[in-house]
PDB file of N, CA, C and O in Angstrom:
ATOM      1  N   MET A   1      -8.804   2.971  -6.876  1.00  0.00           N
ATOM      2  CA  MET A   1      -7.379   2.791  -6.935  1.00  0.00           C
ATOM      3  C   MET A   1      -7.085   1.702  -7.954  1.00  0.00           C
ATOM      4  O   MET A   1      -7.657   0.614  -7.872  1.00  0.00           O
ATOM      5  N   ALA A   2      -6.214   1.967  -8.905  1.00  0.00           N
ATOM      6  CA  ALA A   2      -5.856   0.971  -9.907  1.00  0.00           C
ATOM      7  C   ALA A   2      -4.341   0.861 -10.002  1.00  0.00           C
ATOM      8  O   ALA A   2      -3.652   1.845 -10.269  1.00  0.00           O
ATOM      9  N   HIS A   3      -3.839  -0.330  -9.783  1.00  0.00           N
ATOM     10  CA  HIS A   3      -2.404  -0.574  -9.884  1.00  0.00           C
ATOM     11  C   HIS A   3      -2.066  -1.392 -11.122  1.00  0.00           C
ATOM     12  O   HIS A   3      -0.929  -1.830 -11.292  1.00  0.00           O
ATOM     13  N   THR A   4      -3.041  -1.594 -11.971  1.00  0.00           N
ATOM     14  CA  THR A   4      -2.837  -2.395 -13.166  1.00  0.00           C
ATOM     15  C   THR A   4      -3.423  -1.660 -14.361  1.00  0.00           C
ATOM     16  O   THR A   4      -4.304  -0.812 -14.212  1.00  0.00           O
ATOM     17  N   SER A   5      -2.921  -1.995 -15.563  1.00  0.00           N
ATOM     18  CA  SER A   5      -3.425  -1.349 -16.769  1.00  0.00           C
ATOM     19  C   SER A   5      -4.831  -1.823 -17.111  1.00  0.00           C
ATOM     20  O   SER A   5      -5.603  -1.093 -17.733  1.00  0.00           O
ATOM     21  N   GLN A   6      -5.161  -3.040 -16.708  1.00  0.00           N
ATOM     22  CA  GLN A   6      -6.505  -3.573 -16.952  1.00  0.00           C
ATOM     23  C   GLN A   6      -6.979  -4.277 -15.701  1.00  0.00           C
ATOM     24  O   GLN A   6      -6.351  -5.234 -15.250  1.00  0.00           O
ATOM     25  N   GLN A   7      -8.083  -3.814 -15.134  1.00  0.00           N
ATOM     26  CA  GLN A   7      -8.637  -4.419 -13.935  1.00  0.00           C
ATOM     27  C   GLN A   7      -9.514  -5.614 -14.292  1.00  0.00           C
ATOM     28  O   GLN A   7     -10.362  -5.531 -15.181  1.00  0.00           O
ATOM     29  N   THR A   8      -9.305  -6.710 -13.599  1.00  0.00           N
ATOM     30  CA  THR A   8     -10.149  -7.884 -13.737  1.00  0.00           C
ATOM     31  C   THR A   8     -10.595  -8.270 -12.337  1.00  0.00           C
ATOM     32  O   THR A   8      -9.770  -8.636 -11.500  1.00  0.00           O
ATOM     33  N   TYR A   9     -11.871  -8.194 -12.082  1.00  0.00           N
ATOM     34  CA  TYR A   9     -12.405  -8.345 -10.735  1.00  0.00           C
ATOM     35  C   TYR A   9     -11.915  -9.604 -10.027  1.00  0.00           C
ATOM     36  O   TYR A   9     -11.481  -9.520  -8.878  1.00  0.00           O
ATOM     37  N   TYR A  10     -11.970 -10.756 -10.665  1.00  0.00           N
ATOM     38  CA  TYR A  10     -11.663 -11.995  -9.973  1.00  0.00           C
ATOM     39  C   TYR A  10     -10.173 -12.193  -9.733  1.00  0.00           C
ATOM     40  O   TYR A  10      -9.797 -13.009  -8.892  1.00  0.00           O
ATOM     41  N   TYR A  11      -9.311 -11.470 -10.449  1.00  0.00           N
ATOM     42  CA  TYR A  11      -7.871 -11.668 -10.264  1.00  0.00           C
ATOM     43  C   TYR A  11      -7.233 -10.526  -9.477  1.00  0.00           C
ATOM     44  O   TYR A  11      -6.438 -10.773  -8.570  1.00  0.00           O
ATOM     45  N   TYR A  12      -7.566  -9.294  -9.808  1.00  0.00           N
ATOM     46  CA  TYR A  12      -6.949  -8.146  -9.155  1.00  0.00           C
ATOM     47  C   TYR A  12      -7.829  -7.710  -7.996  1.00  0.00           C
ATOM     48  O   TYR A  12      -8.682  -6.835  -8.143  1.00  0.00           O
ATOM     49  N   TYR A  13      -7.618  -8.318  -6.865  1.00  0.00           N
ATOM     50  CA  TYR A  13      -8.408  -8.052  -5.691  1.00  0.00           C
ATOM     51  C   TYR A  13      -7.595  -7.225  -4.701  1.00  0.00           C
ATOM     52  O   TYR A  13      -6.365  -7.216  -4.738  1.00  0.00           O
ATOM     53  N   TYR A  14      -8.291  -6.545  -3.833  1.00  0.00           N
ATOM     54  CA  TYR A  14      -7.660  -5.739  -2.807  1.00  0.00           C
ATOM     55  C   TYR A  14      -8.166  -6.203  -1.449  1.00  0.00           C
ATOM     56  O   TYR A  14      -9.353  -6.485  -1.279  1.00  0.00           O
ATOM     57  N   TYR A  15      -7.253  -6.281  -0.484  1.00  0.00           N
ATOM     58  CA  TYR A  15      -7.624  -6.529   0.905  1.00  0.00           C
ATOM     59  C   TYR A  15      -7.060  -5.381   1.719  1.00  0.00           C
ATOM     60  O   TYR A  15      -5.860  -5.109   1.677  1.00  0.00           O
ATOM     61  N   TYR A  16      -7.927  -4.710   2.459  1.00  0.00           N
ATOM     62  CA  TYR A  16      -7.546  -3.561   3.266  1.00  0.00           C
ATOM     63  C   TYR A  16      -7.564  -3.956   4.737  1.00  0.00           C
ATOM     64  O   TYR A  16      -8.482  -4.641   5.188  1.00  0.00           O
ATOM     65  N   TYR A  17      -6.552  -3.525   5.485  1.00  0.00           N
ATOM     66  CA  TYR A  17      -6.466  -3.801   6.916  1.00  0.00           C
ATOM     67  C   TYR A  17      -6.332  -2.470   7.651  1.00  0.00           C
ATOM     68  O   TYR A  17      -5.396  -1.711   7.400  1.00  0.00           O
ATOM     69  N   PHE A  18      -7.272  -2.186   8.562  1.00  0.00           N
ATOM     70  CA  PHE A  18      -7.307  -0.938   9.303  1.00  0.00           C
ATOM     71  C   PHE A  18      -7.060  -1.205  10.780  1.00  0.00           C
ATOM     72  O   PHE A  18      -7.363  -2.286  11.283  1.00  0.00           O
ATOM     73  N   ASP A  19      -6.506  -0.208  11.472  1.00  0.00           N
ATOM     74  CA  ASP A  19      -6.301  -0.341  12.912  1.00  0.00           C
ATOM     75  C   ASP A  19      -7.517   0.198  13.676  1.00  0.00           C
ATOM     76  O   ASP A  19      -8.526   0.562  13.072  1.00  0.00           O
ATOM     77  N   ASP A  20      -7.411   0.244  15.000  1.00  0.00           N
ATOM     78  CA  ASP A  20      -8.532   0.687  15.838  1.00  0.00           C
ATOM     79  C   ASP A  20      -8.883   2.159  15.638  1.00  0.00           C
ATOM     80  O   ASP A  20      -9.992   2.581  15.968  1.00  0.00           O
ATOM     81  N   ALA A  21      -7.946   2.947  15.099  1.00  0.00           N
ATOM     82  CA  ALA A  21      -8.204   4.365  14.815  1.00  0.00           C
ATOM     83  C   ALA A  21      -8.702   4.561  13.383  1.00  0.00           C
ATOM     84  O   ALA A  21      -8.797   5.689  12.900  1.00  0.00           O
ATOM     85  N   ASP A  22      -9.020   3.449  12.709  1.00  0.00           N
ATOM     86  CA  ASP A  22      -9.504   3.460  11.326  1.00  0.00           C
ATOM     87  C   ASP A  22      -8.467   3.971  10.328  1.00  0.00           C
ATOM     88  O   ASP A  22      -8.830   4.512   9.284  1.00  0.00           O
ATOM     89  N   LEU A  23      -7.188   3.807  10.637  1.00  0.00           N
ATOM     90  CA  LEU A  23      -6.116   4.167   9.711  1.00  0.00           C
ATOM     91  C   LEU A  23      -5.688   2.924   8.942  1.00  0.00           C
ATOM     92  O   LEU A  23      -5.549   1.847   9.521  1.00  0.00           O
ATOM     93  N   LEU A  24      -5.481   3.074   7.650  1.00  0.00           N
ATOM     94  CA  LEU A  24      -5.032   1.954   6.818  1.00  0.00           C
ATOM     95  C   LEU A  24      -3.630   1.559   7.249  1.00  0.00           C
ATOM     96  O   LEU A  24      -2.740   2.407   7.314  1.00  0.00           O
ATOM     97  N   ARG A  25      -3.423   0.285   7.543  1.00  0.00           N
ATOM     98  CA  ARG A  25      -2.129  -0.217   7.979  1.00  0.00           C
ATOM     99  C   ARG A  25      -1.499  -1.190   6.986  1.00  0.00           C
ATOM    100  O   ARG A  25      -0.278  -1.349   6.954  1.00  0.00           O
ATOM    101  N   ARG A  26      -2.330  -1.836   6.180  1.00  0.00           N
ATOM    102  CA  ARG A  26      -1.791  -2.808   5.209  1.00  0.00           C
ATOM    103  C   ARG A  26      -2.788  -2.953   4.085  1.00  0.00           C
ATOM    104  O   ARG A  26      -3.999  -2.870   4.287  1.00  0.00           O
ATOM    105  N   LEU A  27      -2.254  -3.171   2.889  1.00  0.00           N
ATOM    106  CA  LEU A  27      -3.079  -3.336   1.697  1.00  0.00           C
ATOM    107  C   LEU A  27      -2.455  -4.430   0.837  1.00  0.00           C
ATOM    108  O   LEU A  27      -1.270  -4.362   0.511  1.00  0.00           O
ATOM    109  N   HIS A  28      -3.242  -5.434   0.469  1.00  0.00           N
ATOM    110  CA  HIS A  28      -2.784  -6.500  -0.425  1.00  0.00           C
ATOM    111  C   HIS A  28      -3.390  -6.278  -1.794  1.00  0.00           C
ATOM    112  O   HIS A  28      -4.574  -5.960  -1.897  1.00  0.00           O
ATOM    113  N   TYR A  29      -2.602  -6.440  -2.850  1.00  0.00           N
ATOM    114  CA  TYR A  29      -3.096  -6.297  -4.218  1.00  0.00           C
ATOM    115  C   TYR A  29      -2.082  -6.877  -5.186  1.00  0.00           C
ATOM    116  O   TYR A  29      -0.985  -7.270  -4.787  1.00  0.00           O
ATOM    117  N   ALA A  30      -2.449  -6.930  -6.461  1.00  0.00           N
ATOM    118  CA  ALA A  30      -1.540  -7.337  -7.536  1.00  0.00           C
ATOM    119  C   ALA A  30      -1.232  -6.087  -8.352  1.00  0.00           C
ATOM    120  O   ALA A  30      -2.099  -5.235  -8.544  1.00  0.00           O
ATOM    121  N   VAL A  31       0.010  -5.981  -8.833  1.00  0.00           N
ATOM    122  CA  VAL A  31       0.419  -4.748  -9.505  1.00  0.00           C
ATOM    123  C   VAL A  31       1.306  -5.044 -10.710  1.00  0.00           C
ATOM    124  O   VAL A  31       2.185  -5.904 -10.647  1.00  0.00           O
ATOM    125  N   ASP A  32       1.068  -4.325 -11.809  1.00  0.00           N
ATOM    126  CA  ASP A  32       1.810  -4.531 -13.051  1.00  0.00           C
ATOM    127  C   ASP A  32       3.312  -4.345 -12.885  1.00  0.00           C
ATOM    128  O   ASP A  32       4.093  -5.132 -13.421  1.00  0.00           O
ATOM    129  N   ILE A  33       3.734  -3.303 -12.143  1.00  0.00           N
ATOM    130  CA  ILE A  33       5.172  -3.044 -12.059  1.00  0.00           C
ATOM    131  C   ILE A  33       5.930  -4.128 -11.305  1.00  0.00           C
ATOM    132  O   ILE A  33       7.160  -4.162 -11.332  1.00  0.00           O
ATOM    133  N   LEU A  34       5.208  -5.003 -10.641  1.00  0.00           N
ATOM    134  CA  LEU A  34       5.820  -6.163 -10.004  1.00  0.00           C
ATOM    135  C   LEU A  34       5.554  -7.419 -10.822  1.00  0.00           C
ATOM    136  O   LEU A  34       5.555  -8.526 -10.284  1.00  0.00           O
ATOM    137  N   GLY A  35       5.325  -7.249 -12.128  1.00  0.00           N
ATOM    138  CA  GLY A  35       5.077  -8.384 -13.003  1.00  0.00           C
ATOM    139  C   GLY A  35       3.699  -8.992 -12.820  1.00  0.00           C
ATOM    140  O   GLY A  35       3.494 -10.157 -13.161  1.00  0.00           O
ATOM    141  N   GLY A  36       2.753  -8.234 -12.291  1.00  0.00           N
ATOM    142  CA  GLY A  36       1.401  -8.754 -12.070  1.00  0.00           C
ATOM    143  C   GLY A  36       1.300  -9.615 -10.832  1.00  0.00           C
ATOM    144  O   GLY A  36       0.266 -10.230 -10.570  1.00  0.00           O
ATOM    145  N   GLY A  37       2.379  -9.656 -10.071  1.00  0.00           N
ATOM    146  CA  GLY A  37       2.397 -10.496  -8.886  1.00  0.00           C
ATOM    147  C   GLY A  37       1.788  -9.824  -7.672  1.00  0.00           C
ATOM    148  O   GLY A  37       1.483  -8.631  -7.695  1.00  0.00           O
ATOM    149  N   PRO A  38       1.614 -10.595  -6.616  1.00  0.00           N
ATOM    150  CA  PRO A  38       0.994 -10.073  -5.410  1.00  0.00           C
ATOM    151  C   PRO A  38       1.942  -9.144  -4.651  1.00  0.00           C
ATOM    152  O   PRO A  38       3.149  -9.379  -4.587  1.00  0.00           O
ATOM    153  N   ALA A  39       1.371  -8.091  -4.084  1.00  0.00           N
ATOM    154  CA  ALA A  39       2.150  -7.120  -3.316  1.00  0.00           C
ATOM    155  C   ALA A  39       1.466  -6.860  -1.983  1.00  0.00           C
ATOM    156  O   ALA A  39       0.260  -7.054  -1.832  1.00  0.00           O
ATOM    157  N   VAL A  40       2.264  -6.416  -1.024  1.00  0.00           N
ATOM    158  CA  VAL A  40       1.735  -5.958   0.257  1.00  0.00           C
ATOM    159  C   VAL A  40       2.312  -4.565   0.497  1.00  0.00           C
ATOM    160  O   VAL A  40       3.519  -4.344   0.400  1.00  0.00           O
ATOM    161  N   HIS A  41       1.416  -3.637   0.811  1.00  0.00           N
ATOM    162  CA  HIS A  41       1.739  -2.221   0.935  1.00  0.00           C
ATOM    163  C   HIS A  41       1.499  -1.814   2.386  1.00  0.00           C
ATOM    164  O   HIS A  41       0.417  -2.035   2.929  1.00  0.00           O
ATOM    165  N   TYR A  42       2.516  -1.216   3.010  1.00  0.00           N
ATOM    166  CA  TYR A  42       2.422  -0.777   4.395  1.00  0.00           C
ATOM    167  C   TYR A  42       2.500   0.744   4.490  1.00  0.00           C
ATOM    168  O   TYR A  42       3.596   1.296   4.385  1.00  0.00           O
ATOM    169  N   PRO A  43       1.385   1.441   4.685  1.00  0.00           N
ATOM    170  CA  PRO A  43       1.429   2.863   4.996  1.00  0.00           C
ATOM    171  C   PRO A  43       1.648   3.018   6.511  1.00  0.00           C
ATOM    172  O   PRO A  43       1.067   2.279   7.304  1.00  0.00           O
ATOM    173  N   SER A  44       2.494   3.990   6.903  1.00  0.00           N
ATOM    174  CA  SER A  44       2.771   4.166   8.334  1.00  0.00           C
ATOM    175  C   SER A  44       3.205   5.601   8.604  1.00  0.00           C
ATOM    176  O   SER A  44       3.196   6.454   7.717  1.00  0.00           O
ATOM    177  N   GLU A  45       3.584   5.839   9.851  1.00  0.00           N
ATOM    178  CA  GLU A  45       4.027   7.158  10.310  1.00  0.00           C
ATOM    179  C   GLU A  45       3.044   8.253   9.899  1.00  0.00           C
ATOM    180  O   GLU A  45       3.397   9.222   9.227  1.00  0.00           O
ATOM    181  N   TYR A  46       1.808   8.060  10.327  1.00  0.00           N
ATOM    182  CA  TYR A  46       0.739   9.016  10.012  1.00  0.00           C
ATOM    183  C   TYR A  46       1.006  10.349  10.704  1.00  0.00           C
ATOM    184  O   TYR A  46       1.414  10.395  11.865  1.00  0.00           O
ATOM    185  N   ARG A  47       0.765  11.435   9.962  1.00  0.00           N
ATOM    186  CA  ARG A  47       0.814  12.799  10.493  1.00  0.00           C
ATOM    187  C   ARG A  47      -0.430  13.541  10.014  1.00  0.00           C
ATOM    188  O   ARG A  47      -0.996  13.231   8.966  1.00  0.00           O
ATOM    189  N   GLU A  48      -0.835  14.521  10.801  1.00  0.00           N
ATOM    190  CA  GLU A  48      -2.020  15.298  10.443  1.00  0.00           C
ATOM    191  C   GLU A  48      -1.619  16.546   9.650  1.00  0.00           C
ATOM    192  O   GLU A  48      -0.765  17.325  10.073  1.00  0.00           O
ATOM    193  N   PHE A  49      -2.262  16.711   8.488  1.00  0.00           N
ATOM    194  CA  PHE A  49      -2.085  17.881   7.646  1.00  0.00           C
ATOM    195  C   PHE A  49      -3.472  18.455   7.377  1.00  0.00           C
ATOM    196  O   PHE A  49      -4.325  17.769   6.812  1.00  0.00           O
ATOM    197  N   ASP A  50      -3.704  19.688   7.768  1.00  0.00           N
ATOM    198  CA  ASP A  50      -5.007  20.342   7.560  1.00  0.00           C
ATOM    199  C   ASP A  50      -6.170  19.473   8.049  1.00  0.00           C
ATOM    200  O   ASP A  50      -7.229  19.434   7.424  1.00  0.00           O
ATOM    201  N   GLY A  51      -5.962  18.778   9.170  1.00  0.00           N
ATOM    202  CA  GLY A  51      -7.009  17.966   9.763  1.00  0.00           C
ATOM    203  C   GLY A  51      -7.182  16.589   9.148  1.00  0.00           C
ATOM    204  O   GLY A  51      -8.095  15.855   9.525  1.00  0.00           O
ATOM    205  N   ILE A  52      -6.319  16.226   8.205  1.00  0.00           N
ATOM    206  CA  ILE A  52      -6.411  14.927   7.526  1.00  0.00           C
ATOM    207  C   ILE A  52      -5.183  14.096   7.871  1.00  0.00           C
ATOM    208  O   ILE A  52      -4.052  14.561   7.734  1.00  0.00           O
ATOM    209  N   MET A  53      -5.410  12.877   8.314  1.00  0.00           N
ATOM    210  CA  MET A  53      -4.302  11.982   8.640  1.00  0.00           C
ATOM    211  C   MET A  53      -3.723  11.388   7.350  1.00  0.00           C
ATOM    212  O   MET A  53      -4.446  10.814   6.536  1.00  0.00           O
ATOM    213  N   VAL A  54      -2.412  11.537   7.184  1.00  0.00           N
ATOM    214  CA  VAL A  54      -1.727  11.099   5.969  1.00  0.00           C
ATOM    215  C   VAL A  54      -0.550  10.205   6.361  1.00  0.00           C
ATOM    216  O   VAL A  54       0.246  10.583   7.220  1.00  0.00           O
ATOM    217  N   PRO A  55      -0.427   9.022   5.744  1.00  0.00           N
ATOM    218  CA  PRO A  55       0.743   8.193   6.024  1.00  0.00           C
ATOM    219  C   PRO A  55       1.964   8.805   5.321  1.00  0.00           C
ATOM    220  O   PRO A  55       1.965   8.965   4.100  1.00  0.00           O
ATOM    221  N   THR A  56       2.994   9.143   6.090  1.00  0.00           N
ATOM    222  CA  THR A  56       4.166   9.791   5.496  1.00  0.00           C
ATOM    223  C   THR A  56       5.260   8.800   5.114  1.00  0.00           C
ATOM    224  O   THR A  56       6.294   9.188   4.570  1.00  0.00           O
ATOM    225  N   ARG A  57       5.033   7.541   5.396  1.00  0.00           N
ATOM    226  CA  ARG A  57       5.983   6.484   5.006  1.00  0.00           C
ATOM    227  C   ARG A  57       5.174   5.363   4.363  1.00  0.00           C
ATOM    228  O   ARG A  57       4.173   4.906   4.915  1.00  0.00           O
ATOM    229  N   ARG A  58       5.620   4.932   3.197  1.00  0.00           N
ATOM    230  CA  ARG A  58       4.954   3.822   2.493  1.00  0.00           C
ATOM    231  C   ARG A  58       6.017   2.857   1.995  1.00  0.00           C
ATOM    232  O   ARG A  58       7.028   3.266   1.423  1.00  0.00           O
ATOM    233  N   ARG A  59       5.777   1.582   2.220  1.00  0.00           N
ATOM    234  CA  ARG A  59       6.686   0.539   1.743  1.00  0.00           C
ATOM    235  C   ARG A  59       5.850  -0.547   1.074  1.00  0.00           C
ATOM    236  O   ARG A  59       4.807  -0.952   1.586  1.00  0.00           O
ATOM    237  N   VAL A  60       6.326  -1.007  -0.070  1.00  0.00           N
ATOM    238  CA  VAL A  60       5.653  -2.074  -0.808  1.00  0.00           C
ATOM    239  C   VAL A  60       6.647  -3.209  -1.009  1.00  0.00           C
ATOM    240  O   VAL A  60       7.789  -2.992  -1.414  1.00  0.00           O
ATOM    241  N   TYR A  61       6.190  -4.424  -0.717  1.00  0.00           N
ATOM    242  CA  TYR A  61       6.992  -5.637  -0.867  1.00  0.00           C
ATOM    243  C   TYR A  61       6.226  -6.640  -1.723  1.00  0.00           C
ATOM    244  O   TYR A  61       5.000  -6.582  -1.819  1.00  0.00           O
ATOM    245  N   VAL A  62       6.954  -7.550  -2.335  1.00  0.00           N
ATOM    246  CA  VAL A  62       6.320  -8.711  -2.967  1.00  0.00           C
ATOM    247  C   VAL A  62       5.709  -9.528  -1.834  1.00  0.00           C
ATOM    248  O   VAL A  62       6.264  -9.596  -0.738  1.00  0.00           O
ATOM    249  N   ARG A  63       4.563 -10.147  -2.109  1.00  0.00           N
ATOM    250  CA  ARG A  63       3.832 -10.887  -1.076  1.00  0.00           C
ATOM    251  C   ARG A  63       3.905 -12.386  -1.330  1.00  0.00           C
ATOM    252  O   ARG A  63       3.720 -12.847  -2.456  1.00  0.00           O
ATOM    253  N   ASN A  64       4.178 -13.138  -0.269  1.00  0.00           N
ATOM    254  CA  ASN A  64       4.141 -14.599  -0.326  1.00  0.00           C
ATOM    255  C   ASN A  64       2.691 -15.071  -0.427  1.00  0.00           C
ATOM    256  O   ASN A  64       1.778 -14.305  -0.117  1.00  0.00           O
ATOM    257  N   PRO A  65       2.456 -16.326  -0.857  1.00  0.00           N
ATOM    258  CA  PRO A  65       1.092 -16.846  -0.938  1.00  0.00           C
ATOM    259  C   PRO A  65       0.321 -16.785   0.390  1.00  0.00           C
ATOM    260  O   PRO A  65      -0.906 -16.684   0.388  1.00  0.00           O
ATOM    261  N   ASP A  66       1.040 -16.847   1.526  1.00  0.00           N
ATOM    262  CA  ASP A  66       0.363 -16.785   2.830  1.00  0.00           C
ATOM    263  C   ASP A  66       0.080 -15.345   3.282  1.00  0.00           C
ATOM    264  O   ASP A  66      -0.442 -15.127   4.375  1.00  0.00           O
ATOM    265  N   GLY A  67       0.430 -14.361   2.432  1.00  0.00           N
ATOM    266  CA  GLY A  67       0.149 -12.966   2.741  1.00  0.00           C
ATOM    267  C   GLY A  67       1.293 -12.215   3.393  1.00  0.00           C
ATOM    268  O   GLY A  67       1.227 -10.994   3.536  1.00  0.00           O
ATOM    269  N   THR A  68       2.336 -12.920   3.791  1.00  0.00           N
ATOM    270  CA  THR A  68       3.473 -12.256   4.425  1.00  0.00           C
ATOM    271  C   THR A  68       4.367 -11.600   3.375  1.00  0.00           C
ATOM    272  O   THR A  68       4.441 -12.071   2.240  1.00  0.00           O
ATOM    273  N   PRO A  69       5.051 -10.508   3.753  1.00  0.00           N
ATOM    274  CA  PRO A  69       5.919  -9.834   2.788  1.00  0.00           C
ATOM    275  C   PRO A  69       7.262 -10.544   2.634  1.00  0.00           C
ATOM    276  O   PRO A  69       7.754 -11.180   3.566  1.00  0.00           O
ATOM    277  N   VAL A  70       7.836 -10.426   1.457  1.00  0.00           N
ATOM    278  CA  VAL A  70       9.212 -10.867   1.218  1.00  0.00           C
ATOM    279  C   VAL A  70      10.068  -9.647   1.540  1.00  0.00           C
ATOM    280  O   VAL A  70      10.207  -8.757   0.701  1.00  0.00           O
ATOM    281  N   ARG A  71      10.634  -9.594   2.722  1.00  0.00           N
ATOM    282  CA  ARG A  71      11.312  -8.390   3.198  1.00  0.00           C
ATOM    283  C   ARG A  71      12.779  -8.301   2.764  1.00  0.00           C
ATOM    284  O   ARG A  71      13.510  -7.434   3.242  1.00  0.00           O
ATOM    285  N   ASP A  72      13.214  -9.189   1.866  1.00  0.00           N
ATOM    286  CA  ASP A  72      14.599  -9.130   1.376  1.00  0.00           C
ATOM    287  C   ASP A  72      14.896  -7.817   0.667  1.00  0.00           C
ATOM    288  O   ASP A  72      16.016  -7.310   0.732  1.00  0.00           O
ATOM    289  N   SER A  73      13.897  -7.268  -0.009  1.00  0.00           N
ATOM    290  CA  SER A  73      14.085  -5.981  -0.676  1.00  0.00           C
ATOM    291  C   SER A  73      12.751  -5.252  -0.773  1.00  0.00           C
ATOM    292  O   SER A  73      11.691  -5.865  -0.898  1.00  0.00           O
ATOM    293  N   VAL A  74      12.832  -3.948  -0.712  1.00  0.00           N
ATOM    294  CA  VAL A  74      11.654  -3.100  -0.835  1.00  0.00           C
ATOM    295  C   VAL A  74      11.411  -2.850  -2.314  1.00  0.00           C
ATOM    296  O   VAL A  74      12.327  -2.439  -3.026  1.00  0.00           O
ATOM    297  N   SER A  75      10.196  -3.092  -2.789  1.00  0.00           N
ATOM    298  CA  SER A  75       9.866  -2.847  -4.196  1.00  0.00           C
ATOM    299  C   SER A  75       9.624  -1.362  -4.454  1.00  0.00           C
ATOM    300  O   SER A  75      10.057  -0.822  -5.472  1.00  0.00           O
ATOM    301  N   ILE A  76       8.932  -0.710  -3.531  1.00  0.00           N
ATOM    302  CA  ILE A  76       8.637   0.721  -3.638  1.00  0.00           C
ATOM    303  C   ILE A  76       8.787   1.330  -2.256  1.00  0.00           C
ATOM    304  O   ILE A  76       8.269   0.794  -1.276  1.00  0.00           O
ATOM    305  N   ALA A  77       9.504   2.466  -2.174  1.00  0.00           N
ATOM    306  CA  ALA A  77       9.660   3.192  -0.916  1.00  0.00           C
ATOM    307  C   ALA A  77       9.318   4.658  -1.159  1.00  0.00           C
ATOM    308  O   ALA A  77       9.882   5.302  -2.043  1.00  0.00           O
ATOM    309  N   VAL A  78       8.393   5.171  -0.366  1.00  0.00           N
ATOM    310  CA  VAL A  78       7.997   6.572  -0.473  1.00  0.00           C
ATOM    311  C   VAL A  78       8.021   7.173   0.926  1.00  0.00           C
ATOM    312  O   VAL A  78       7.433   6.623   1.858  1.00  0.00           O
ATOM    313  N   ASP A  79       8.708   8.313   1.068  1.00  0.00           N
ATOM    314  CA  ASP A  79       8.720   9.072   2.306  1.00  0.00           C
ATOM    315  C   ASP A  79       8.240  10.482   1.982  1.00  0.00           C
ATOM    316  O   ASP A  79       8.772  11.139   1.088  1.00  0.00           O
ATOM    317  N   ILE A  80       7.230  10.939   2.718  1.00  0.00           N
ATOM    318  CA  ILE A  80       6.618  12.241   2.462  1.00  0.00           C
ATOM    319  C   ILE A  80       6.990  13.186   3.599  1.00  0.00           C
ATOM    320  O   ILE A  80       6.788  12.866   4.771  1.00  0.00           O
ATOM    321  N   ALA A  81       7.534  14.349   3.250  1.00  0.00           N
ATOM    322  CA  ALA A  81       7.943  15.317   4.253  1.00  0.00           C
ATOM    323  C   ALA A  81       6.870  16.347   4.555  1.00  0.00           C
ATOM    324  O   ALA A  81       6.752  16.808   5.690  1.00  0.00           O
ATOM    325  N   ASP A  82       6.081  16.714   3.543  1.00  0.00           N
ATOM    326  CA  ASP A  82       5.068  17.740   3.740  1.00  0.00           C
ATOM    327  C   ASP A  82       3.918  17.502   2.775  1.00  0.00           C
ATOM    328  O   ASP A  82       4.105  16.942   1.695  1.00  0.00           O
ATOM    329  N   VAL A  83       2.728  17.930   3.173  1.00  0.00           N
ATOM    330  CA  VAL A  83       1.527  17.766   2.340  1.00  0.00           C
ATOM    331  C   VAL A  83       0.768  19.076   2.326  1.00  0.00           C
ATOM    332  O   VAL A  83       0.609  19.716   3.365  1.00  0.00           O
ATOM    333  N   THR A  84       0.300  19.476   1.164  1.00  0.00           N
ATOM    334  CA  THR A  84      -0.548  20.651   1.013  1.00  0.00           C
ATOM    335  C   THR A  84      -1.786  20.251   0.239  1.00  0.00           C
ATOM    336  O   THR A  84      -1.690  19.665  -0.840  1.00  0.00           O
ATOM    337  N   PHE A  85      -2.948  20.567   0.787  1.00  0.00           N
ATOM    338  CA  PHE A  85      -4.208  20.302   0.104  1.00  0.00           C
ATOM    339  C   PHE A  85      -4.719  21.597  -0.526  1.00  0.00           C
ATOM    340  O   PHE A  85      -4.663  22.657   0.098  1.00  0.00           O
ATOM    341  N   ARG A  86      -5.211  21.514  -1.744  1.00  0.00           N
ATOM    342  CA  ARG A  86      -5.759  22.687  -2.424  1.00  0.00           C
ATOM    343  C   ARG A  86      -7.189  22.449  -2.810  1.00  0.00           C
ATOM    344  O   ARG A  86      -7.825  23.327  -3.394  1.00  0.00           O
TER     345      ARG A  86
END
């Protein structure tokens, strides 16, 4: 997964947080479209499509230095209604 035009190991790091069902619940990273700043990504509302669990709601916020989101505004919002695998 690359959210930047140029990956640099020591600066562009990812932290993944999974729940007890092994579903991704939060992802921390830095992204170009946010000016190279830190972001926190929340995938949620998982639904099963063809036996694969897919998060149908995704929200991305700017991240504070302590890891908490700045919830004043959503940077990226994605809602998925249907998924087809080929």
